[in-house]
RORO-641004 format. One line per field, with one value per residue: x, z, y of N, C-alpha, C, CB in turn; residue in three letters. Coordinates in Angstrom, 2 decimals. Atoms other than C-alpha are relative to their C-alpha. Glycine has a CB too. Layout:
<marvexs>
n.X <- c(X;...)
n.Z <- c(Z;...)
n.Y <- c(Y;...)
ca.X <- c(X;...)
ca.Z <- c(Z;...)
ca.Y <- c(Y;...)
c.X <- c(X;...)
c.Z <- c(Z;...)
c.Y <- c(Y;...)
cb.X <- c(X;...)
cb.Z <- c(Z;...)
cb.Y <- c(Y;...)
residu <- c(ALA;...)
</marvexs>
This chain:
<marvexs>
n.X <- c(1.27;1.58;0.62;1.35;1.02;0.23;-1.16;0.10;-1.15;-0.99;-1.46;-0.57;-1.58;-0.27;-1.24;-0.48;-1.32;-1.09;0.08;1.22;1.01;0.70;1.26;0.86;0.39;0.61;-0.52;0.77;1.36;0.31;-0.72;-1.53;-0.71;0.30;-0.63;0.86;-0.63;-1.66;-0.17;-1.19;0.16;-0.83;0.14;-0.66;-0.04;0.52;1.45;0.32;1.51;0.05;0.67;0.00;-0.02;1.00;0.95;0.29;0.76;1.37;0.29;-0.94;0.05;-0.44;-1.79;-0.64;0.04;-1.07;0.56;-1.51;-0.45;-0.81;-0.86;-0.46;-0.96;-0.35;-1.40;-0.09;-1.04;-0.88;0.49;0.20;1.16;0.88;0.23;1.56;0.44;1.51;0.95;0.54;0.84;0.02;1.38;0.88;0.01;-0.30;-1.46;-0.52;-0.13;-0.92;-1.42;0.14;-0.45)
n.Z <- c(-0.78;0.65;-0.82;0.03;-0.33;0.20;0.87;1.59;0.43;0.74;-0.56;-0.66;-0.51;-1.51;0.04;-1.46;0.38;-1.05;-1.41;-1.36;0.45;1.36;0.49;0.94;1.15;1.23;1.50;1.23;-0.15;-0.40;-1.07;0.79;-0.34;-1.45;-1.17;-0.87;-1.35;-0.55;-1.55;-0.44;-0.30;-1.16;0.24;-1.10;0.80;1.39;0.03;0.63;-0.08;1.17;-0.58;0.90;-0.46;0.57;-0.78;1.07;1.09;-0.25;-0.71;-1.33;-0.61;0.79;0.31;-1.25;-0.99;0.04;0.32;-0.66;0.83;0.00;1.25;0.20;0.71;0.67;1.12;1.43;0.24;1.04;0.30;-1.13;-0.31;0.33;-1.15;-0.22;-0.81;-0.49;-0.99;-1.45;-0.61;0.89;-0.59;1.05;0.63;1.26;-0.34;-0.51;1.28;0.90;-0.55;0.07;1.42)
n.Y <- c(0.43;-0.60;-0.82;0.46;-0.71;-1.09;-0.38;0.40;0.77;-1.09;0.17;-0.79;0.56;-0.27;-0.28;-0.16;-0.68;0.52;-0.32;0.82;-0.42;0.60;-0.63;0.81;-0.70;0.69;-0.14;0.49;-0.05;-1.14;-0.87;-0.21;-1.24;-0.66;0.42;0.56;-0.09;-0.19;0.26;0.42;1.54;0.50;1.34;0.61;1.31;-0.19;-0.67;-1.32;-0.93;-0.83;-0.97;-0.85;-1.79;-0.71;-0.76;-1.34;0.44;-0.05;1.49;0.44;1.08;1.16;-0.12;-0.26;0.78;0.88;1.36;0.81;1.18;0.65;-0.08;1.21;-0.13;1.11;-0.30;0.81;0.78;-0.73;-1.62;-0.62;0.67;-0.65;-0.10;0.55;-0.50;0.74;-0.99;0.41;-1.04;-1.32;-0.46;-0.04;0.97;0.17;0.20;1.39;0.65;-0.75;0.48;1.57;-0.09)
ca.X <- c(-32.14;-35.80;-38.16;-41.16;-44.46;-45.30;-41.99;-43.32;-40.17;-38.31;-34.31;-32.59;-28.92;-27.95;-24.85;-22.83;-19.76;-16.57;-17.65;-20.65;-23.09;-25.79;-28.22;-30.95;-31.35;-33.75;-32.32;-34.96;-39.10;-41.21;-39.01;-35.82;-33.68;-35.31;-33.44;-35.15;-33.62;-29.97;-28.55;-25.81;-24.94;-23.19;-22.07;-22.06;-21.11;-22.98;-26.12;-26.27;-28.31;-29.44;-30.33;-32.27;-31.82;-34.54;-36.22;-37.43;-39.24;-42.95;-42.54;-40.59;-41.98;-40.64;-36.94;-36.25;-36.52;-33.67;-33.94;-31.41;-30.33;-28.46;-25.36;-24.66;-21.27;-20.89;-17.37;-17.03;-14.67;-13.28;-14.80;-16.52;-19.07;-22.52;-24.09;-27.69;-29.39;-32.40;-34.60;-34.58;-36.49;-37.93;-41.30;-41.92;-43.34;-42.56;-38.85;-38.46;-39.38;-37.19;-34.17;-35.19;-32.87)
ca.Z <- c(-78.65;-79.82;-77.88;-76.77;-76.11;-76.36;-78.17;-81.45;-81.94;-82.88;-82.75;-80.14;-78.63;-75.11;-74.55;-71.37;-71.37;-69.18;-66.76;-65.45;-67.56;-70.04;-72.63;-74.74;-78.15;-80.81;-84.25;-86.16;-86.72;-84.82;-82.13;-84.45;-83.22;-79.69;-76.71;-74.51;-71.18;-69.69;-66.29;-64.42;-63.90;-61.88;-61.74;-58.78;-59.84;-63.03;-61.91;-63.76;-62.38;-64.63;-62.68;-64.68;-64.79;-66.86;-64.38;-67.21;-69.23;-69.46;-68.88;-65.55;-64.21;-66.98;-67.09;-63.44;-61.65;-61.10;-62.80;-62.31;-64.53;-64.68;-67.45;-69.15;-71.07;-73.86;-75.68;-79.32;-80.33;-83.58;-82.89;-80.62;-78.43;-77.25;-74.02;-72.75;-70.31;-68.17;-66.18;-62.34;-61.24;-63.33;-62.37;-66.31;-67.74;-71.44;-70.55;-68.89;-71.89;-73.96;-71.60;-71.58;-74.79)
ca.Y <- c(-32.79;-32.36;-30.42;-32.71;-32.11;-28.32;-28.05;-29.66;-31.89;-28.79;-29.50;-27.78;-27.63;-27.63;-25.79;-26.34;-23.91;-24.03;-21.46;-23.47;-21.48;-22.93;-22.29;-24.04;-22.72;-23.94;-24.61;-25.50;-25.41;-23.25;-22.27;-21.71;-18.80;-18.65;-19.03;-21.54;-21.06;-20.31;-20.51;-21.97;-25.90;-27.98;-31.72;-34.16;-37.30;-38.35;-36.00;-32.62;-29.63;-27.19;-23.85;-21.57;-17.60;-16.54;-13.89;-11.31;-14.03;-14.15;-18.10;-17.74;-20.61;-22.78;-21.48;-20.27;-23.41;-26.19;-29.47;-32.55;-35.39;-38.12;-38.13;-41.35;-41.38;-43.76;-43.74;-44.73;-47.28;-45.36;-41.78;-39.55;-41.11;-39.99;-38.70;-39.92;-37.39;-39.16;-36.91;-37.12;-33.84;-31.02;-29.56;-29.31;-31.89;-31.51;-30.60;-33.56;-35.53;-33.31;-34.48;-38.28;-38.53)
c.X <- c(-1.06;-0.75;-1.34;-0.90;-0.39;1.13;0.10;1.13;0.97;1.42;0.72;1.79;0.25;1.45;0.83;1.65;0.82;-0.12;-1.38;-1.12;-0.86;-0.94;-0.62;-0.45;-0.69;0.60;-0.96;-1.71;-0.54;0.92;1.35;0.46;-0.56;0.76;-0.77;0.07;1.71;0.22;1.35;-0.19;0.90;-0.07;0.11;-0.08;-0.30;-1.47;0.69;-0.96;0.33;-0.66;-0.48;0.10;-0.99;-1.33;-0.89;-1.09;-1.61;0.05;1.06;-0.02;0.48;1.47;0.61;0.04;1.24;-0.70;1.60;-0.53;0.98;0.48;0.41;1.06;0.21;1.32;-0.44;1.32;1.12;-0.39;-0.60;-1.30;-1.12;-0.07;-1.69;-0.07;-1.37;-0.31;-0.20;-0.87;-0.23;-1.53;-0.67;-0.22;0.43;1.49;0.78;-0.19;0.88;1.56;0.05;0.37;0.98)
c.Z <- c(-0.85;1.52;0.51;0.51;-0.72;-1.08;-1.40;-0.46;-0.32;0.47;0.93;0.43;1.30;0.21;1.30;-0.10;1.22;0.83;0.53;-0.43;-1.19;-0.65;-0.87;-1.07;-0.86;-0.87;-1.03;0.52;0.60;0.57;-0.58;0.42;1.44;0.89;0.96;1.24;0.05;1.43;0.24;0.04;0.76;0.04;1.25;-0.61;-1.51;0.40;-0.34;0.73;-0.45;0.85;-0.85;0.56;-0.71;1.13;-0.76;-0.54;0.39;0.44;1.30;0.50;-0.81;0.40;1.34;1.26;0.03;-0.36;0.29;-0.99;-0.12;-1.61;0.00;-1.13;-0.67;-1.28;-1.31;-0.22;-0.96;0.15;1.12;0.49;0.08;1.80;0.12;1.38;0.54;1.10;1.40;0.67;-1.03;0.04;-1.53;-0.84;-1.67;-0.17;0.37;-0.95;-0.71;0.60;0.22;-1.41;-0.11)
c.Y <- c(0.33;-0.01;-1.03;0.42;1.57;0.66;-0.66;-0.88;0.58;-0.62;1.01;-0.21;0.76;0.27;0.08;0.67;-0.30;0.82;0.10;0.97;-1.10;0.51;-0.82;0.68;-1.02;0.39;-0.18;-0.08;1.00;1.22;0.39;1.64;0.29;-0.81;-0.76;-0.13;0.17;0.04;-0.54;-1.99;-0.34;-1.82;-0.73;-1.26;0.06;0.71;1.58;0.65;0.95;1.01;0.96;1.47;0.64;1.02;1.01;-0.93;0.01;-1.61;-0.42;-1.08;-1.16;0.09;0.63;-0.96;-0.97;-1.22;-0.89;-0.96;-0.49;-0.13;-1.28;-0.05;-1.31;-0.11;-0.86;-0.65;0.56;1.38;0.31;-0.98;0.85;0.21;-0.16;1.10;-0.75;1.04;-0.31;0.77;1.07;-0.22;0.31;-1.03;-0.65;0.00;-1.11;-1.09;0.19;-0.78;-1.51;-0.37;-1.23)
cb.X <- c(-0.21;-1.02;-0.37;-0.15;0.22;-0.12;1.24;0.06;-0.16;-0.24;0.87;-0.91;1.40;-0.42;0.05;-0.04;-0.11;1.45;0.69;0.48;0.47;-0.51;0.18;-1.14;1.19;-1.30;1.05;0.69;-0.40;-0.76;0.22;-0.20;-0.29;-1.60;0.49;-0.19;-0.43;0.68;-1.10;0.28;0.06;-0.72;0.94;-0.60;-0.99;-0.11;-1.08;-0.45;-0.75;-0.76;0.69;-1.10;1.47;-0.66;0.73;1.41;0.55;-1.06;0.22;-0.15;-1.20;-0.31;0.47;-0.54;-1.23;0.83;-0.78;0.30;-0.11;-0.41;1.20;-1.12;1.04;-1.28;1.83;-0.24;-0.54;-0.19;-1.08;-0.24;0.14;-1.19;0.66;-0.26;-0.01;0.09;-1.43;0.98;0.64;0.89;0.11;0.28;-0.94;-0.65;0.24;-0.70;-0.82;-0.18;0.35;-1.54;0.76)
cb.Z <- c(1.41;-1.46;-0.81;0.27;1.34;1.27;0.72;-0.95;-0.88;0.59;-1.10;1.02;-1.18;0.92;-0.66;0.84;-0.32;-0.33;0.25;2.23;-0.46;0.12;-0.64;0.60;-0.71;-0.34;-0.32;-0.52;0.54;0.75;1.43;-2.09;-1.09;0.49;0.62;-0.26;0.78;-0.47;0.60;1.65;-1.08;1.54;-0.95;1.48;0.59;-0.95;1.78;-1.37;1.31;-1.41;0.90;-0.77;-0.40;-0.90;1.00;-1.33;-0.41;-1.37;-1.29;1.08;0.45;-1.69;-1.50;0.39;-0.04;1.30;-1.89;2.02;-0.95;0.74;-0.05;-0.25;0.71;-0.52;0.69;-1.29;-0.47;-1.55;-1.27;-0.22;1.15;-1.08;0.47;0.40;-0.42;0.74;-0.49;0.92;1.28;-1.71;1.23;-0.67;0.30;-0.77;0.84;1.30;-0.68;0.26;1.42;0.35;-0.38)
cb.Y <- c(0.70;-1.33;1.48;-0.91;0.06;0.55;-0.32;1.32;-0.72;1.82;-0.09;0.02;0.39;-1.23;1.08;-1.69;1.66;-0.14;1.24;0.20;1.31;-1.09;1.27;-0.54;0.68;0.14;-0.96;-1.70;-0.95;-0.33;-0.80;-0.18;1.26;0.01;1.05;-0.89;-1.37;1.39;-1.07;0.92;-0.92;0.77;-0.44;0.17;-0.95;-1.60;-0.17;-0.09;0.41;-0.54;0.52;-0.26;0.92;-1.25;0.72;0.67;-1.45;0.54;-1.28;0.63;-0.14;0.08;1.23;1.09;-0.63;-0.08;-0.09;-0.61;0.04;-1.05;1.03;-0.85;0.50;-0.31;-0.73;0.99;-1.18;-0.49;0.33;1.68;-0.70;-0.69;1.25;-2.14;1.20;-1.88;0.08;-0.13;0.58;0.07;1.55;0.88;-0.04;0.96;0.65;-0.42;0.14;1.98;0.70;-0.56;1.49)
residu <- c(MET;ARG;LEU;ALA;GLY;GLY;GLY;GLU;ASN;ASP;PRO;ALA;ILE;LEU;THR;LEU;ALA;GLU;ASP;SER;THR;HIS;SER;MET;ASP;ALA;ILE;GLY;GLY;TYR;HIS;GLU;GLY;MET;ASN;LEU;GLY;ASN;GLY;THR;TYR;GLU;PHE;ASP;GLY;ASP;VAL;LEU;ALA;LEU;HIS;GLY;ASN;ASN;ARG;THR;SER;ALA;LEU;VAL;LEU;LEU;PHE;SER;CYS;THR;ARG;THR;CYS;GLN;VAL;ILE;VAL;ALA;MET;GLY;GLU;ASP;GLY;PRO;GLY;SER;LEU;ARG;PHE;VAL;ALA;ILE;ASP;ASP;PRO;HIS;PRO;ASP;ARG;LYS;ARG;SER;LEU;ASN;ILE)
</marvexs>
């Protein structure tokens, strides 16, 4: 994904682990090497809820909230498909724009 707004369009990876934890890590640009949030996640049908867990961050208001998005899966004919995230509710506008990918 690309970090919109204050994220300067830097590339980042959203990892959803099997143990229901998530992590968002910047992999380039100004934010390279920074963890931009982590916590737990859950699915309810095609709606993904990401629960922030960064209670010690100076940016606690950014990363300690819950945000939801619809996940759309497109299967590939001859190879891997793709995922599209459409933000439903997120109190942080830049992150909401980042998840509309």
